[in-house]
C-alpha positions as YAML, in Angstrom:
chain: A
units: angstrom
residues:
- id: 1
  name: MET
  ca: [-56.73, 69.32, 8.13]
- id: 2
  name: LEU
  ca: [-54.09, 66.72, 7.16]
- id: 3
  name: LEU
  ca: [-51.44, 69.44, 7.12]
- id: 4
  name: ALA
  ca: [-52.51, 70.50, 10.58]
- id: 5
  name: VAL
  ca: [-52.21, 66.96, 11.90]
- id: 6
  name: LEU
  ca: [-48.79, 66.50, 10.38]
- id: 7
  name: ALA
  ca: [-47.65, 69.80, 11.79]
- id: 8
  name: ALA
  ca: [-48.68, 68.64, 15.25]
- id: 9
  name: VAL
  ca: [-46.43, 65.57, 15.05]
- id: 10
  name: PRO
  ca: [-42.97, 66.24, 16.51]
- id: 11
  name: ALA
  ca: [-40.06, 65.89, 14.15]
- id: 12
  name: HIS
  ca: [-38.60, 63.00, 16.14]
- id: 13
  name: ALA
  ca: [-41.85, 61.16, 16.83]
- id: 14
  name: ALA
  ca: [-41.78, 57.42, 17.27]
- id: 15
  name: THR
  ca: [-43.10, 55.07, 14.59]
- id: 16
  name: LEU
  ca: [-45.44, 52.18, 15.31]
- id: 17
  name: ARG
  ca: [-44.13, 48.73, 14.50]
- id: 18
  name: THR
  ca: [-47.15, 47.05, 12.98]
- id: 19
  name: MET
  ca: [-45.49, 43.60, 12.77]
- id: 20
  name: THR
  ca: [-42.68, 42.44, 15.06]
- id: 21
  name: THR
  ca: [-40.93, 39.08, 15.18]
- id: 22
  name: LEU
  ca: [-39.88, 38.25, 18.72]
- id: 23
  name: HIS
  ca: [-36.84, 36.18, 19.64]
- id: 24
  name: GLY
  ca: [-37.69, 35.48, 23.25]
- id: 25
  name: PRO
  ca: [-40.54, 35.22, 25.73]
- id: 26
  name: ASN
  ca: [-40.73, 38.93, 26.70]
- id: 27
  name: VAL
  ca: [-42.04, 42.11, 25.05]
- id: 28
  name: TYR
  ca: [-40.06, 45.36, 25.32]
- id: 29
  name: LEU
  ca: [-41.11, 48.89, 24.46]
- id: 30
  name: ARG
  ca: [-38.84, 48.82, 21.41]
- id: 31
  name: ASP
  ca: [-40.89, 45.91, 20.05]
- id: 32
  name: LEU
  ca: [-43.88, 48.26, 19.68]
- id: 33
  name: PHE
  ca: [-42.25, 51.53, 18.60]
- id: 34
  name: GLU
  ca: [-39.33, 52.53, 16.44]
- id: 35
  name: ASP
  ca: [-37.36, 55.40, 18.10]
- id: 36
  name: ALA
  ca: [-39.10, 54.72, 21.41]
- id: 37
  name: GLY
  ca: [-36.80, 57.06, 23.29]
- id: 38
  name: ALA
  ca: [-35.03, 56.63, 26.61]
- id: 39
  name: ASN
  ca: [-37.36, 53.83, 27.73]
- id: 40
  name: ALA
  ca: [-36.89, 51.70, 24.60]
- id: 41
  name: ASP
  ca: [-35.46, 48.78, 26.63]
- id: 42
  name: ARG
  ca: [-38.26, 48.83, 29.21]
- id: 43
  name: LEU
  ca: [-39.81, 45.42, 29.79]
- id: 44
  name: LEU
  ca: [-43.57, 45.49, 29.20]
- id: 45
  name: GLY
  ca: [-44.36, 41.89, 30.10]
- id: 46
  name: PRO
  ca: [-44.47, 38.34, 28.75]
- id: 47
  name: GLY
  ca: [-45.15, 37.78, 25.10]
- id: 48
  name: PRO
  ca: [-46.81, 34.91, 23.29]
- id: 49
  name: ALA
  ca: [-45.65, 31.30, 23.56]
- id: 50
  name: PRO
  ca: [-43.50, 29.94, 20.72]
- id: 51
  name: GLY
  ca: [-45.64, 29.68, 17.61]
- id: 52
  name: GLY
  ca: [-48.16, 32.21, 18.98]
- id: 53
  name: ARG
  ca: [-48.95, 35.89, 18.54]
- id: 54
  name: ILE
  ca: [-50.54, 38.76, 20.42]
- id: 55
  name: ILE
  ca: [-52.23, 41.87, 19.05]
- id: 56
  name: VAL
  ca: [-52.01, 45.27, 20.80]
- id: 57
  name: GLU
  ca: [-54.90, 47.56, 19.79]
- id: 58
  name: ALA
  ca: [-54.84, 51.33, 19.37]
- id: 59
  name: ALA
  ca: [-56.25, 52.21, 22.83]
- id: 60
  name: GLN
  ca: [-53.62, 50.10, 24.59]
- id: 61
  name: LEU
  ca: [-50.87, 51.48, 22.37]
- id: 62
  name: ASN
  ca: [-51.88, 55.06, 23.30]
- id: 63
  name: ALA
  ca: [-51.82, 54.16, 27.00]
- id: 64
  name: ILE
  ca: [-48.36, 52.58, 26.71]
- id: 65
  name: ALA
  ca: [-47.03, 55.56, 24.78]
- id: 66
  name: ARG
  ca: [-48.30, 58.01, 27.44]
- id: 67
  name: GLN
  ca: [-46.95, 55.88, 30.32]
- id: 68
  name: PHE
  ca: [-43.42, 55.70, 28.90]
- id: 69
  name: ASP
  ca: [-43.20, 59.15, 27.28]
- id: 70
  name: VAL
  ca: [-43.20, 57.86, 23.72]
- id: 71
  name: THR
  ca: [-43.96, 60.61, 21.21]
- id: 72
  name: TRP
  ca: [-46.66, 58.71, 19.38]
- id: 73
  name: ARG
  ca: [-50.45, 58.67, 19.24]
- id: 74
  name: SER
  ca: [-52.84, 56.74, 17.06]
- id: 75
  name: LEU
  ca: [-54.45, 58.39, 14.07]
- id: 76
  name: SER
  ca: [-57.07, 55.66, 13.67]
- id: 77
  name: ARG
  ca: [-58.82, 53.03, 15.74]
- id: 78
  name: GLY
  ca: [-57.42, 50.55, 13.25]
- id: 79
  name: ASP
  ca: [-53.85, 51.08, 14.44]
- id: 80
  name: ARG
  ca: [-52.50, 47.91, 15.96]
- id: 81
  name: ALA
  ca: [-49.24, 46.08, 16.59]
- id: 82
  name: VAL
  ca: [-48.86, 42.33, 15.96]
- id: 83
  name: LEU
  ca: [-46.12, 40.53, 17.86]
- id: 84
  name: GLU
  ca: [-45.35, 36.90, 17.09]
- id: 85
  name: TRP
  ca: [-42.74, 34.40, 18.24]
- id: 86
  name: PRO
  ca: [-42.06, 31.88, 15.45]
- id: 87
  name: GLY
  ca: [-42.14, 28.27, 16.58]
- id: 88
  name: ARG
  ca: [-42.03, 24.73, 15.29]
- id: 89
  name: PRO
  ca: [-43.28, 21.41, 16.60]
- id: 90
  name: LEU
  ca: [-40.68, 19.31, 18.37]
- id: 91
  name: ARG
  ca: [-39.65, 16.60, 15.94]
- id: 92
  name: LYS
  ca: [-40.83, 13.14, 16.86]
- id: 93
  name: GLU
  ca: [-37.28, 11.86, 16.51]
- id: 94
  name: GLU
  ca: [-36.14, 14.29, 19.21]
- id: 95
  name: ALA
  ca: [-38.75, 12.86, 21.59]
- id: 96
  name: THR
  ca: [-38.01, 9.21, 20.75]
- id: 97
  name: ASP
  ca: [-34.27, 9.81, 21.20]
- id: 98
  name: ALA
  ca: [-34.98, 11.16, 24.70]
- id: 99
  name: VAL
  ca: [-37.02, 8.06, 25.55]
- id: 100
  name: ARG
  ca: [-34.34, 5.76, 24.12]
- id: 101
  name: ASN
  ca: [-31.60, 7.49, 26.14]
- id: 102
  name: ALA
  ca: [-33.62, 7.12, 29.35]
- id: 103
  name: PHE
  ca: [-34.42, 3.48, 28.62]
- id: 104
  name: THR
  ca: [-30.98, 2.32, 27.49]
- id: 105
  name: SER
  ca: [-29.28, 3.91, 30.50]
- id: 106
  name: GLU
  ca: [-30.63, 0.92, 32.45]
- id: 107
  name: ASN
  ca: [-31.30, -1.52, 29.58]
- id: 108
  name: PRO
  ca: [-28.41, -1.33, 27.08]
- id: 109
  name: ALA
  ca: [-30.22, -2.64, 24.02]
- id: 110
  name: ASP
  ca: [-31.02, -1.50, 20.51]
- id: 111
  name: THR
  ca: [-34.64, -0.30, 20.54]
- id: 112
  name: ASP
  ca: [-37.37, 1.15, 18.37]
- id: 113
  name: ILE
  ca: [-39.75, 3.61, 20.05]
- id: 114
  name: ASP
  ca: [-43.37, 4.06, 18.98]
- id: 115
  name: LEU
  ca: [-45.07, 7.17, 20.43]
- id: 116
  name: ALA
  ca: [-48.75, 6.53, 19.87]
- id: 117
  name: GLY
  ca: [-50.82, 9.71, 19.54]
- id: 118
  name: PHE
  ca: [-47.84, 11.97, 20.18]
- id: 119
  name: VAL
  ca: [-48.76, 15.68, 20.27]
- id: 120
  name: PRO
  ca: [-45.47, 17.60, 19.96]
- id: 121
  name: PRO
  ca: [-44.86, 20.70, 22.08]
- id: 122
  name: ILE
  ca: [-44.02, 23.89, 20.19]
- id: 123
  name: VAL
  ca: [-40.48, 25.20, 20.57]
- id: 124
  name: PRO
  ca: [-38.86, 28.40, 19.21]
- id: 125
  name: ALA
  ca: [-38.10, 28.03, 15.52]
- id: 126
  name: ASP
  ca: [-34.48, 29.18, 15.90]
- id: 127
  name: ALA
  ca: [-33.74, 27.29, 19.12]
- id: 128
  name: THR
  ca: [-31.95, 24.00, 19.71]
- id: 129
  name: PRO
  ca: [-34.16, 22.30, 22.28]
- id: 130
  name: ALA
  ca: [-32.97, 19.72, 24.76]
- id: 131
  name: ALA
  ca: [-35.44, 16.92, 25.48]
- id: 132
  name: SER
  ca: [-35.25, 14.63, 28.50]
- id: 133
  name: VAL
  ca: [-37.50, 11.98, 30.04]
- id: 134
  name: SER
  ca: [-38.39, 11.40, 33.67]
- id: 135
  name: GLN
  ca: [-40.85, 9.22, 35.59]
- id: 136
  name: LEU
  ca: [-40.36, 6.41, 33.06]
- id: 137
  name: GLU
  ca: [-42.57, 3.40, 33.78]
- id: 138
  name: TYR
  ca: [-42.01, 0.33, 31.59]
- id: 139
  name: ASP
  ca: [-43.85, -3.00, 31.38]
- id: 140
  name: SER
  ca: [-41.40, -5.55, 29.95]
- id: 141
  name: GLY
  ca: [-44.21, -8.01, 29.21]
- id: 142
  name: SER
  ca: [-46.15, -5.76, 26.85]
- id: 143
  name: GLY
  ca: [-43.40, -3.29, 25.98]
- id: 144
  name: ARG
  ca: [-45.70, -0.39, 26.95]
- id: 145
  name: PHE
  ca: [-44.32, 2.66, 28.74]
- id: 146
  name: SER
  ca: [-45.38, 6.04, 30.08]
- id: 147
  name: ALA
  ca: [-43.19, 9.01, 31.01]
- id: 148
  name: VAL
  ca: [-42.94, 12.79, 31.26]
- id: 149
  name: LEU
  ca: [-41.12, 14.55, 28.41]
- id: 150
  name: THR
  ca: [-39.40, 17.80, 29.41]
- id: 151
  name: VAL
  ca: [-38.29, 20.19, 26.67]
- id: 152
  name: ALA
  ca: [-36.05, 23.14, 27.45]
- id: 153
  name: ALA
  ca: [-34.45, 25.75, 25.20]
- id: 154
  name: ASP
  ca: [-32.81, 29.15, 25.54]
- id: 155
  name: GLY
  ca: [-35.37, 31.88, 26.03]
- id: 156
  name: MET
  ca: [-38.32, 29.64, 26.92]
- id: 157
  name: ALA
  ca: [-39.67, 28.08, 30.08]
- id: 158
  name: PRO
  ca: [-39.37, 24.25, 30.21]
- id: 159
  name: ILE
  ca: [-42.38, 22.38, 28.86]
- id: 160
  name: ASP
  ca: [-43.55, 19.16, 30.50]
- id: 161
  name: THR
  ca: [-45.63, 16.81, 28.36]
- id: 162
  name: PRO
  ca: [-46.97, 13.36, 29.33]
- id: 163
  name: ILE
  ca: [-46.17, 10.72, 26.71]
- id: 164
  name: ALA
  ca: [-46.87, 7.02, 26.27]
- id: 165
  name: GLY
  ca: [-46.06, 4.36, 23.71]
- id: 166
  name: ARG
  ca: [-44.25, 1.11, 23.13]
- id: 167
  name: ILE
  ca: [-40.58, 0.10, 23.28]
- id: 168
  name: GLU
  ca: [-39.49, -2.73, 20.97]
- id: 169
  name: GLU
  ca: [-36.10, -4.32, 21.48]
- id: 170
  name: MET
  ca: [-34.34, -4.86, 18.16]
- id: 171
  name: VAL
  ca: [-31.66, -7.35, 17.19]
- id: 172
  name: GLU
  ca: [-29.69, -8.05, 14.02]
- id: 173
  name: ALA
  ca: [-30.40, -11.29, 12.21]
- id: 174
  name: PRO
  ca: [-30.29, -12.67, 8.65]
- id: 175
  name: VAL
  ca: [-33.63, -12.32, 6.85]
- id: 176
  name: ALA
  ca: [-34.87, -13.37, 3.43]
- id: 177
  name: ALA
  ca: [-33.86, -10.83, 0.79]
- id: 178
  name: THR
  ca: [-36.73, -11.96, -1.44]
- id: 179
  name: ARG
  ca: [-39.43, -14.62, -1.22]
- id: 180
  name: LEU
  ca: [-37.64, -17.95, -0.81]
- id: 181
  name: LEU
  ca: [-39.11, -21.23, -2.02]
- id: 182
  name: PRO
  ca: [-38.88, -24.73, -0.53]
- id: 183
  name: ASP
  ca: [-35.87, -26.88, -1.44]
- id: 184
  name: MET
  ca: [-33.76, -23.82, -2.35]
- id: 185
  name: VAL
  ca: [-30.11, -24.04, -1.37]
- id: 186
  name: LEU
  ca: [-29.45, -20.56, -0.02]
- id: 187
  name: ARG
  ca: [-26.71, -18.35, -1.42]
- id: 188
  name: SER
  ca: [-25.23, -15.25, 0.18]
- id: 189
  name: ASP
  ca: [-27.39, -12.91, -1.93]
- id: 190
  name: ASP
  ca: [-30.59, -14.71, -0.86]
- id: 191
  name: VAL
  ca: [-30.30, -13.21, 2.63]
- id: 192
  name: ARG
  ca: [-29.38, -9.88, 4.18]
- id: 193
  name: ILE
  ca: [-28.66, -8.74, 7.72]
- id: 194
  name: ALA
  ca: [-31.47, -6.55, 9.12]
- id: 195
  name: ARG
  ca: [-32.78, -5.14, 12.39]
- id: 196
  name: VAL
  ca: [-35.81, -7.15, 13.44]
- id: 197
  name: PRO
  ca: [-37.99, -7.06, 16.58]
- id: 198
  name: ALA
  ca: [-36.71, -9.42, 19.24]
- id: 199
  name: SER
  ca: [-40.29, -10.65, 19.68]
- id: 200
  name: LEU
  ca: [-40.00, -12.34, 16.27]
- id: 201
  name: LEU
  ca: [-37.09, -14.41, 17.56]
- id: 202
  name: GLN
  ca: [-38.99, -16.31, 20.23]
- id: 203
  name: SER
  ca: [-38.37, -19.55, 18.34]
- id: 204
  name: GLU
  ca: [-34.84, -20.67, 17.45]
- id: 205
  name: VAL
  ca: [-33.80, -18.59, 14.43]
- id: 206
  name: ALA
  ca: [-30.52, -18.07, 12.65]
- id: 207
  name: ARG
  ca: [-28.49, -15.20, 14.09]
- id: 208
  name: LEU
  ca: [-25.51, -15.35, 11.71]
- id: 209
  name: ALA
  ca: [-25.32, -15.51, 7.93]
- id: 210
  name: GLU
  ca: [-22.98, -18.49, 8.27]
- id: 211
  name: GLN
  ca: [-25.86, -20.49, 9.74]
- id: 212
  name: VAL
  ca: [-27.93, -19.92, 6.60]
- id: 213
  name: VAL
  ca: [-25.74, -19.83, 3.49]
- id: 214
  name: GLY
  ca: [-25.44, -23.28, 1.91]
- id: 215
  name: MET
  ca: [-28.46, -24.66, 3.76]
- id: 216
  name: GLN
  ca: [-31.62, -25.96, 2.10]
- id: 217
  name: LEU
  ca: [-35.11, -24.69, 2.92]
- id: 218
  name: ARG
  ca: [-37.87, -27.00, 4.07]
- id: 219
  name: ARG
  ca: [-40.69, -24.44, 3.58]
- id: 220
  name: PRO
  ca: [-41.23, -21.01, 1.94]
- id: 221
  name: VAL
  ca: [-40.08, -17.83, 3.68]
- id: 222
  name: MET
  ca: [-41.47, -14.37, 2.90]
- id: 223
  name: ALA
  ca: [-39.14, -11.45, 2.14]
- id: 224
  name: GLY
  ca: [-37.90, -9.72, 5.29]
- id: 225
  name: GLN
  ca: [-38.67, -12.66, 7.59]
- id: 226
  name: PRO
  ca: [-36.04, -14.28, 9.84]
- id: 227
  name: LEU
  ca: [-35.08, -17.89, 9.09]
- id: 228
  name: ARG
  ca: [-35.95, -20.56, 11.64]
- id: 229
  name: LEU
  ca: [-33.29, -23.17, 12.23]
- id: 230
  name: ALA
  ca: [-35.97, -25.86, 12.10]
- id: 231
  name: ASP
  ca: [-36.73, -24.81, 8.50]
- id: 232
  name: LEU
  ca: [-33.11, -25.29, 7.41]
- id: 233
  name: THR
  ca: [-31.39, -28.52, 6.54]
- id: 234
  name: ARG
  ca: [-28.13, -29.45, 4.90]
- id: 235
  name: PRO
  ca: [-28.68, -30.15, 1.18]
- id: 236
  name: ALA
  ca: [-28.73, -33.80, 0.24]
- id: 237
  name: LEU
  ca: [-25.74, -34.97, -1.81]
- id: 238
  name: VAL
  ca: [-27.35, -38.37, -2.32]
- id: 239
  name: GLN
  ca: [-30.99, -38.91, -3.25]
- id: 240
  name: ARG
  ca: [-32.96, -41.94, -2.16]
- id: 241
  name: GLY
  ca: [-33.24, -44.46, -4.98]
- id: 242
  name: SER
  ca: [-30.24, -43.13, -6.91]
- id: 243
  name: VAL
  ca: [-27.17, -45.16, -7.89]
- id: 244
  name: VAL
  ca: [-24.13, -44.13, -5.87]
- id: 245
  name: GLN
  ca: [-20.44, -44.91, -6.08]
- id: 246
  name: ILE
  ca: [-19.24, -46.80, -3.03]
- id: 247
  name: GLU
  ca: [-15.75, -47.06, -1.67]
- id: 248
  name: LEU
  ca: [-14.49, -49.54, 0.88]
- id: 249
  name: SER
  ca: [-10.98, -48.84, 2.13]
- id: 250
  name: SER
  ca: [-8.74, -50.84, 4.40]
- id: 251
  name: PRO
  ca: [-4.96, -50.76, 4.84]
- id: 252
  name: GLY
  ca: [-3.45, -51.55, 1.46]
- id: 253
  name: LEU
  ca: [-6.77, -52.19, -0.24]
- id: 254
  name: THR
  ca: [-9.49, -50.02, -1.81]
- id: 255
  name: ILE
  ca: [-12.60, -51.50, -3.36]
- id: 256
  name: THR
  ca: [-15.08, -49.47, -5.39]
- id: 257
  name: GLY
  ca: [-18.43, -50.34, -6.75]
- id: 258
  name: GLN
  ca: [-22.02, -49.25, -7.14]
- id: 259
  name: ALA
  ca: [-24.99, -49.35, -4.81]
- id: 260
  name: ILE
  ca: [-28.55, -48.14, -4.56]
- id: 261
  name: ALA
  ca: [-29.18, -45.47, -1.92]
- id: 262
  name: LEU
  ca: [-32.02, -46.49, 0.36]
- id: 263
  name: ASP
  ca: [-32.02, -43.04, 2.07]
- id: 264
  name: SER
  ca: [-31.28, -39.47, 1.10]
- id: 265
  name: GLY
  ca: [-28.28, -37.98, 2.86]
- id: 266
  name: ALA
  ca: [-26.27, -34.80, 3.30]
- id: 267
  name: ASP
  ca: [-22.50, -34.54, 3.62]
- id: 268
  name: HIS
  ca: [-21.12, -36.85, 6.35]
- id: 269
  name: GLU
  ca: [-24.54, -38.34, 7.13]
- id: 270
  name: THR
  ca: [-24.85, -42.11, 7.40]
- id: 271
  name: ILE
  ca: [-27.37, -43.76, 5.10]
- id: 272
  name: ARG
  ca: [-28.37, -47.28, 4.11]
- id: 273
  name: ILE
  ca: [-27.33, -48.68, 0.74]
- id: 274
  name: GLN
  ca: [-27.70, -51.97, -1.15]
- id: 275
  name: ASN
  ca: [-24.71, -53.25, -3.08]
- id: 276
  name: THR
  ca: [-25.83, -53.89, -6.69]
- id: 277
  name: THR
  ca: [-23.45, -56.87, -7.01]
- id: 278
  name: SER
  ca: [-23.70, -58.70, -3.70]
- id: 279
  name: ARG
  ca: [-27.22, -57.41, -2.89]
- id: 280
  name: ALA
  ca: [-25.94, -56.86, 0.65]
- id: 281
  name: PHE
  ca: [-27.46, -54.10, 2.77]
- id: 282
  name: LEU
  ca: [-24.84, -51.79, 4.32]
- id: 283
  name: PHE
  ca: [-24.44, -48.54, 6.22]
- id: 284
  name: ALA
  ca: [-22.34, -45.93, 4.41]
- id: 285
  name: ARG
  ca: [-21.26, -42.36, 4.99]
- id: 286
  name: VAL
  ca: [-21.94, -39.67, 2.37]
- id: 287
  name: VAL
  ca: [-18.63, -38.14, 1.23]
- id: 288
  name: GLY
  ca: [-19.66, -36.22, -1.90]
- id: 289
  name: PRO
  ca: [-22.33, -35.85, -4.55]
- id: 290
  name: GLY
  ca: [-23.40, -39.41, -5.40]
- id: 291
  name: GLN
  ca: [-20.50, -40.87, -3.40]
- id: 292
  name: VAL
  ca: [-20.50, -42.92, -0.20]
- id: 293
  name: ARG
  ca: [-17.86, -44.70, 1.83]
- id: 294
  name: VAL
  ca: [-18.27, -47.93, 3.78]
- id: 295
  name: GLU
  ca: [-16.14, -47.99, 6.89]
- id: 296
  name: PRO
  ca: [-14.27, -51.22, 7.61]
- id: 297
  name: GLY
  ca: [-16.13, -53.30, 10.17]
- id: 298
  name: ALA
  ca: [-19.38, -51.38, 9.70]
- id: 299
  name: PRO
  ca: [-22.37, -53.52, 10.72]
- id: 300
  name: PRO
  ca: [-24.75, -54.65, 7.98]
- id: 301
  name: ALA
  ca: [-28.05, -52.79, 7.57]
- id: 302
  name: LEU
  ca: [-31.38, -54.50, 7.89]
- id: 303
  name: PRO
  ca: [-33.09, -55.12, 4.56]
- id: 304
  name: THR
  ca: [-35.99, -52.84, 3.67]
- id: 305
  name: ALA
  ca: [-38.38, -52.49, 0.81]
- id: 306
  name: PRO
  ca: [-36.27, -51.80, -2.27]
- id: 307
  name: ALA
  ca: [-35.92, -48.15, -3.22]
- id: 308
  name: ARG
  ca: [-37.22, -47.14, -6.62]
- id: 309
  name: LEU
  ca: [-34.49, -45.86, -8.89]
- id: 310
  name: ASP
  ca: [-34.92, -42.35, -10.18]
- id: 311
  name: ARG
  ca: [-34.65, -41.64, -13.90]
- id: 312
  name: THR
  ca: [-30.95, -40.73, -13.64]
- id: 313
  name: ALA
  ca: [-30.18, -43.97, -11.84]
- id: 314
  name: SER
  ca: [-31.99, -46.11, -14.45]
- id: 315
  name: VAL
  ca: [-29.91, -44.56, -17.23]
- id: 316
  name: GLN
  ca: [-26.75, -45.51, -15.35]
...
């Protein structure tokens, strides 16, 4: 019986393609049969969407073969042809870039885009899709937005997908490289420049590394956090209660001596001192570590409760 069946098959009969990978949205006769004959390029209809597949069963295959004069007929009800169009999900970065381009065309700012609950459309695996955004609605108060994402690629119909999320404007600012402790005098390696949300900069914060390096912290700062200007102060070169060297200069005359600092002070700040010899109270300007200068004609300072000398001062 098998020999009889084989004898009935023409020598140039077509062969069923049981598995076909498509490269476009349409199905042609050649996608179902090898050696399909003169009608091999005949369009049969639309195929599956990218990432999908269709199955053509034996009865339909027989009908197609008869309609287009293909020398093939099924030998079993189990004959079938599977046609699939490989696809991949659109990358989230491709969608966020489209939103960013639409947003920055009117708002030229560095932004981060968060697409909450994004369900990516499927595009052909071998295609280079182009994503664009239309109908963009943005609430500057909350940063929320909604839009329509359109994805187009060669060989596929454009796909429109509604999207929504949040747009966060980003700026560059110095942040703590590690956890910083109070009273630290910051060095260049204690901070780094990073992109941070603009919403974190509502208070006055440092925007340049030069505003931070060499300054002293008033309170701790966690790693990655911007540095508020109110938390920075110039480091004191003179400590309250310490013995300082004083200098009084006038044309042709320089007098030096010692005094007790009644205030702490940074470089070029004016503090109160008490001369250890004359016991006079004076205003002086800090000019270096443990050094102050009394300007000629400076008014005397009002006496205050005496400052307690620190341990270093008592040794001196």
